[in-house]
Every structure is written in C-alpha cells, then in structure tokens.
C-alpha positions in Angstrom: -11.4 -5.1 -27.5 -10.1 -4.2 -24.0 -12.6 -4.7 -21.2 -12.6 -5.6 -17.5 -14.8 -6.7 -14.7 -14.5 -6.7 -10.9 -15.7 -9.0 -8.2 -15.7 -9.1 -4.4 -17.4 -7.5 -1.5 -16.2 -4.8 1.0 -15.6 -7.3 3.8 -15.2 -10.4 1.7 -11.9 -12.4 1.3 -10.6 -10.4 -1.6 -11.4 -8.0 -4.5 -10.7 -9.3 -8.1 -10.2 -7.5 -11.4 -10.1 -9.5 -14.6 -8.8 -7.5 -17.7 -9.4 -9.0 -21.1 -7.6 -7.6 -24.2 -4.3 -6.5 -22.7 -1.8 -7.1 -25.5 1.1 -9.6 -25.2 4.6 -8.3 -24.5 3.7 -5.7 -21.9 6.0 -5.7 -18.8 3.9 -5.4 -15.7 5.4 -3.5 -12.8 3.8 -4.9 -9.6 5.3 -2.2 -7.5 3.6 0.5 -9.7 0.2 -1.2 -9.1 0.8 -1.3 -5.4 1.8 2.4 -5.4 -1.4 3.3 -7.3 -3.5 1.3 -4.7 -1.8 3.3 -1.9 -2.7 6.6 -3.7 -6.3 5.6 -3.6 -6.2 5.2 0.2 -4.7 8.6 1.0 -6.3 12.0 1.5 -7.2 14.2 4.5 -10.6 13.2 5.8 -10.3 9.4 5.1 -11.7 6.9 7.6 -10.2 4.1 9.8 -10.5 1.4 7.1 -7.5 3.1 5.4 -5.3 2.3 8.4 -6.4 -1.3 8.5 -6.0 -2.3 4.8 -2.5 -2.1 3.2 -3.6 -3.0 -0.4 -1.2 -5.1 -2.3 -1.9 -6.9 -5.6 -1.4 -10.5 -6.4 -1.2 -11.2 -10.2 -2.9 -14.5 -10.7 -2.9 -14.9 -14.5 -2.1 -13.4 -17.8 1.7 -13.0 -17.2 4.8 -15.1 -17.5 8.0 -13.9 -16.0 6.4 -10.5 -15.5 5.3 -10.1 -19.2 1.8 -10.3 -20.5 1.0 -13.2 -22.8 -2.3 -12.0 -24.3 -4.6 -14.0 -22.1 -6.8 -12.3 -19.4 -4.9 -10.7 -16.6 -6.4 -11.5 -13.2 -5.5 -9.3 -10.2 -6.4 -10.1 -6.6 -6.3 -7.7 -3.7 -6.8 -9.5 -0.4 -9.0 -7.9 2.3 -7.4 -7.9 5.7 -10.7 -7.0 7.3 -12.7 -9.9 5.9 -15.5 -10.8 8.2 -18.6 -10.6 5.9 -20.4 -13.5 7.5 -20.0 -12.1 11.0 -21.2 -8.6 10.4 -24.6 -7.4 11.8 -27.7 -7.0 9.7 -28.4 -3.5 8.3 -32.1 -2.9 8.6 -32.2 0.9 8.7 -31.2 2.0 5.2 -29.0 5.1 4.7 -30.4 7.9 2.6 -28.2 8.5 -0.5 -26.9 4.9 -0.5 -27.9 1.9 -2.5 -29.3 0.3 0.6 -33.1 0.7 0.2 -33.1 0.6 -3.6 -31.1 -2.7 -3.5 -33.3 -4.2 -0.9 -36.4 -3.4 -3.0 -34.8 -4.7 -6.2 -33.7 -8.1 -4.8 -36.3 -8.7 -2.1 -33.7 -8.7 0.7 -34.5 -8.2 4.4 -30.9 -7.1 5.1 -29.2 -4.1 3.4 -25.9 -5.7 4.2 -26.4 -7.9 1.1 -26.5 -4.7 -0.9 -23.9 -2.4 0.7 -21.1 -5.0 0.7 -20.9 -4.8 -3.1 -22.1 -1.2 -3.5 -19.3 0.0 -1.2 -16.6 2.2 -2.6 -14.1 -0.4 -1.4 -14.8 -2.0 -4.8 -12.8 0.8 -6.4 -9.6 -0.8 -5.3 -10.1 -3.4 -8.0 -10.8 -0.6 -10.5 -7.5 1.1 -9.6 -5.6 -2.2 -10.0 -7.1 -2.6 -13.5 -6.5 1.0 -14.3 -2.9 0.7 -13.2 -2.3 -2.0 -15.9 -3.9 0.3 -18.5 -1.6 3.1 -17.3 1.4 0.9 -17.8 0.2 0.2 -21.4 -0.5 3.8 -22.2 2.9 4.9 -20.9 4.5 2.9 -23.7 2.9 5.5 -26.0 3.7 8.6 -24.0 0.2 9.0 -22.5 0.1 10.1 -18.8 -2.8 10.8 -16.4 -3.1 12.9 -13.3 -5.9 14.1 -11.1 -6.3 17.0 -8.6 -9.0 18.4 -6.4 -10.6 21.7 -7.4 -13.3 22.0 -4.7 -14.4 20.5 -1.4 -17.5 21.6 0.3 -17.8 25.4 -0.3 -14.1 25.9 -0.9 -12.9 26.2 -4.5 -9.3 26.2 -5.6 -7.8 28.7 -8.0 -7.4 26.9 -11.3 -4.3 28.3 -12.9 -2.8 27.1 -16.2 -0.3 24.7 -14.8 1.6 22.4 -17.1 1.1 18.7 -16.7 4.5 18.3 -15.0 3.8 21.2 -12.6 0.5 19.6 -11.6 2.2 16.3 -11.1 4.6 17.8 -8.6 2.1 20.0 -6.8 -0.6 17.4 -6.4 1.5 14.5 -5.3 2.9 16.6 -2.5 -0.6 17.6 -1.2 -2.7 15.8 1.5 -5.8 16.6 -0.7 -4.1 16.5 -4.1 -4.9 20.2 -4.4 -2.5 22.5 -6.3 -3.8 25.6 -4.5 -2.2 25.6 -1.0 -4.3 28.3 0.4 -7.5 26.6 -0.7 -6.2 23.3 0.7 -5.8 24.9 4.1 -9.4 26.1 4.0 -10.6 22.7 2.7 -9.0 21.0 5.7 -10.8 23.4 8.1 -14.1 22.5 6.4 -13.3 18.8 6.7 -12.5 19.2 10.4 -15.8 21.1 11.0 -17.8 18.4 9.2 -16.1 15.7 11.2 -16.9 17.4 14.4 -20.6 17.7 13.4 -20.8 14.0 12.3 -21.3 15.2 8.7 -19.6 14.6 5.3 -18.5 16.7 2.3 -18.4 16.3 -1.4 -16.4 18.2 -4.0 -14.9 18.3 -7.5 -11.9 16.7 -9.0 -10.2 17.3 -12.4 -8.5 14.6 -14.4 -5.9 15.5 -17.1 -4.8 13.0 -19.8 -1.7 14.1 -21.6 -0.2 12.9 -24.8 -3.3 11.4 -26.4 -3.1 11.4 -30.2 -6.0 12.7 -32.4 -8.4 10.1 -33.8 -9.5 8.0 -30.8 -13.2 7.5 -30.6 -15.7 8.0 -33.3 -18.5 10.3 -34.5 -20.5 7.7 -36.4 -22.6 6.1 -33.6 -23.8 7.4 -30.3 -22.2 4.6 -28.3 -18.8 5.1 -29.9 -18.4 8.8 -29.0 -15.4 8.9 -26.6 -16.8 11.8 -24.5 -19.9 9.8 -23.9 -17.9 6.7 -23.0 -15.8 8.7 -20.6 -18.8 10.3 -18.9 -20.3 6.9 -18.3 -17.1 5.5 -16.9 -16.5 8.4 -14.5 -20.2 8.6 -13.6 -20.1 4.9 -12.6 -17.8 5.7 -9.7 -19.6 5.6 -6.3 -20.9 9.0 -5.2 -20.1 10.8 -8.5 -23.3 12.5 -9.7 -22.1 14.7 -12.6 -19.3 14.8 -15.2 -18.2 17.5 -17.5 -15.6 17.4 -20.4 -13.4 20.4 -20.7 -15.2 23.6 -19.7 -18.6 21.9 -20.4 -20.5 23.5 -17.6 -19.0 27.0 -18.0 -19.4 26.9 -21.8 -23.2 26.6 -21.5 -23.3 30.3 -20.4 -20.9 31.6 -23.0 -21.1 32.6 -26.7 -19.7 30.4 -29.5 -16.9 32.9 -30.2 -15.8 32.6 -26.5 -16.0 28.8 -26.4 -14.7 27.1 -29.6 -10.9 26.6 -29.8 -9.4 28.3 -32.9 -7.2 26.0 -35.0 -3.7 26.8 -36.1 -1.0 25.0 -38.1 2.8 24.7 -37.4 4.3 24.1 -40.8 7.7 23.3 -39.2 6.3 20.4 -37.1 3.6 19.7 -39.7 0.9 19.7 -36.9 -2.4 21.3 -36.1 -2.7 22.9 -32.7 -4.9 25.2 -30.5 -4.1 27.9 -28.1 -7.1 27.1 -25.9 -8.7 23.8 -24.8 -12.3 24.6 -23.8 -13.4 21.4 -25.6 -11.3 19.3 -23.2 -9.5 17.4 -26.0 -12.6 15.9 -27.7 -14.6 17.2 -30.6 -17.4 15.3 -32.2 -16.7 12.3 -30.0 -13.1 12.1 -31.3 -9.8 13.1 -29.6 -8.2 16.2 -31.2 -4.7 15.9 -29.9 -5.1 18.3 -26.9 -5.1 17.1 -23.3 -8.3 15.4 -22.3 -9.9 17.3 -19.4 -12.6 15.7 -17.3 -14.3 17.1 -14.1 -16.1 14.8 -11.8 -18.6 16.1 -9.2 -18.8 13.9 -6.0 -21.8 14.2 -3.6 -21.2 14.0 0.1 -20.7 10.4 1.4 -23.9 8.8 2.4 -22.8 7.4 5.8 -23.0 10.0 8.5 -21.9 9.5 12.1 -24.9 11.8 13.0 -27.3 9.7 10.9 -30.4 11.0 9.1 -33.9 9.8 9.6 -34.9 6.4 8.0 -37.3 3.6 8.3 -36.8 0.1 9.7 -37.3 -2.2 6.7 -38.8 -5.0 8.9 -41.1 -3.0 11.3 -41.6 0.0 9.0 -41.2 2.2 12.1 -39.3 5.5 12.1 -35.6 5.0 12.8 -32.2 6.6 12.3 -30.1 5.4 9.5 -27.5 2.7 10.2 -23.9 3.8 10.5 -20.9 2.1 8.9 -17.2 2.9 9.2 -16.7 5.7 6.7 -14.9 8.8 5.5 -15.7 12.5 6.1 -14.6 13.1 2.5 -12.9 11.1 -0.3 -12.7 13.5 -3.2 -8.9 13.1 -3.6 -9.3 9.3 -3.6 -12.2 9.6 -6.1 -9.9 11.5 -8.4 -7.4 8.6 -8.3 -10.2 6.2 -9.2 -11.3 8.4 -12.0 -7.7 8.3 -13.3 -8.0 4.5 -13.5 -11.4 4.7 -15.3 -9.9 7.1 -17.8 -6.9 4.9 -18.3 -9.0 1.9 -19.1 -11.3 3.9 -21.4 -8.4 5.5 -23.3 -6.6 2.2 -23.5 -9.7 0.5 -24.9 -10.1 3.3 -27.6 -6.4 3.0 -28.3 -6.4 -0.7 -29.0 -9.6 -0.4 -31.0 -7.7 1.9 -33.4 -4.3 0.3 -33.4 -4.9 -3.4 -32.6 -4.2 -5.4 -29.4 -2.4 -8.7 -30.2 1.0 -7.5 -29.1 2.7 -4.3 -28.0 5.2 -4.6 -30.8 2.5 -4.7 -33.4 0.6 -1.8 -31.8 3.8 0.4 -31.8 4.3 -0.3 -35.5 0.7 0.7 -36.3 0.8 3.7 -34.0 4.1 5.0 -35.5 2.8 4.6 -39.0 -0.3 6.5 -38.1 1.6 9.4 -36.5 3.9 9.6 -39.6 0.8 9.7 -41.8 -0.7 12.5 -39.8 2.3 14.7 -40.6 1.5 14.3 -44.3 -2.1 15.5 -44.1 
C-alpha cells in the first residue's frame, strides 16, 4: 500500500509530507522535487506570498545516499513567512472558505485556528509527495502534465495535441495554456478582476500518459480508479467538480457517439482505440489509453473587496476578513492535481505489481506486459 499524509499550517514553521509505501531502490532527485514546488508557485494572477516563499524540500527520512530504503519518506518544506502566533484573530469569516464551518465544528472563537490549515498553502506538501510518486512512475514510462482550459468566461480551444506537444506549449505559458489567443484574453480577465478586488476560477485538464491497462478494479465501489481519482482531485482546495474524459459532454450525447470502438493491431499484438471519450478508464479499470481528468475550480474565497459577513463574537453585520491571496490560481491548481494523480496512480500501480523494491516491481511489470501480448 502506498499512502501519504501532510502536516503543517500556512504560517507555521514548516509543511511536512510523510509517504509510506515507496519501494526500496528508487533514486530520489531533490532538484526535481524543488522544480515541481516552483511550478506550483507560478502563474499569472498569483499573490504576494509567492514572492516571499522559495520552496525547497529537505528529505528527513526514508533515503540513504539518495536512494529509498523502503521506510517512510519524510519531506519538509520550511515556511519563510512563519509567524502563526503573531497573526491577528479572524472574527469575520469569509464566505466560501472553511472559516465559519470550522469555527462551528470545533467551537473556536477565532477562524485563524481553521484557516491556517485549510489554506491552499498545504498543497506544497502534496506537490512534494506527488513529486516522489512522479519519480517512481517515470521508471515505468508514465508521465503527467496539466494545462488550463478555461479561466473566468474565457475558454481555450482544445485541439488534439500530443502529450509532448502539450508539454512544450504549457511549460512556456504564464497560465499553462496551450491556446495563446485564449491566454491573452484570460490575462485581460484576470487584470479586470484584480482591479475590481475580485477573483476568478476556471478549469484545468490533467493528462497521464503511458499507463498500462489493468490498474484499479471493478469489484468494489471503493476500488474503482475513477472514483479514487475523483476524490483525490476533489480534495484540492477550491475544486468543486471533477470529470473523467469527456464525462460532462458525454451526458448529452448518444451511446454511439460516446463509446470508444475497440481495434486490434496484430503486428504489435495490442488493443487500441481511435478515440478516448472514456478518459482512459472503463469499469473503474485503466484501459491503456491516456487518463484524462478535468478539474473545476471555484473563484478563490478571499476577496480584496470583501463580501458581507457576520462578526462571530458580536453577531453584528460585518465585511469578511481579508488575507493575502491570489486573483486566480487555476494553473497552480493543475500542478497540484498532477501530484494527486501521481500518488493515486502510483498507489494503484504498487497494489498490482508489489512495492518492496523497484527491481521486483520491474520484474513483475515486465512479465505482465509480456503476458498481455499473448491474450
């Protein structure tokens, strides 16, 4: 079993990720993790916190001489801006945030005790954990990329780019958008929202390339990989909807338009499809096509022109508290979703092929792929 947990608050001393189940014999590239952390902090419309923090990981356990040894891998990301005990109380909860619900749940008189953990700053630890999962998946030819398809009312043209084309086009974009005309319009919308003290949401798309058929299961509800993926992506702060493949569009189409016809290449002894409306998963199991996931992010709850609220102490009308925030963070949210997909796919991978050592997993994986060619 591969699993992880995070700890830490937005303005605490550090964020921590502990990953259990990473196999022995995996070479961990610290620079790659740091690069992934920096990707999470980029994007047009991000706030001042991104200029303060320069996230770098410290690997505390689970490795010897840069190689995993099978024990839990502990990653720490120090917070430069750690002043949690000195920050002001938050008594006017923000609509759309965990502030009020958390205060009611725990009986707090200060929403600061909620928002410090509910903050999206926590996703830095997720990205660190996902980076280790990406390193593992790369050993088996599995790659992950994300790109923005909509911000506010602007939608990008979604052409059939190859994975490598997307990789080049998105990494060279301020908004990780492959459509340059749409990106220009998105920036204009972001500037307008910033001027009005408002925020914007949007849609990101994650593509997982190179996944073999057979991960996940159809036999129990909680083993269906599309369900597990949906929960993982939905757990990201501000994500309010998830679709697999063309899930939303398919609801309005007929079956003959939706389902991906199956073909067989006798030379390569492999099944394939010309379309991928299912997003790489059928019956809760991967089918060998790219896994496609869309995440829908609501506008960020902290507005510099705050909405109406209520003082939790006096119960009098008030305006919501303001915190340092972004105008939009859809591109960064896509990077976090990459991490969540990486951990989820890695967990399904080791469930099928074992997780004691990389050498053993490779042997099992290669035997499985060779067996598929005989079926």
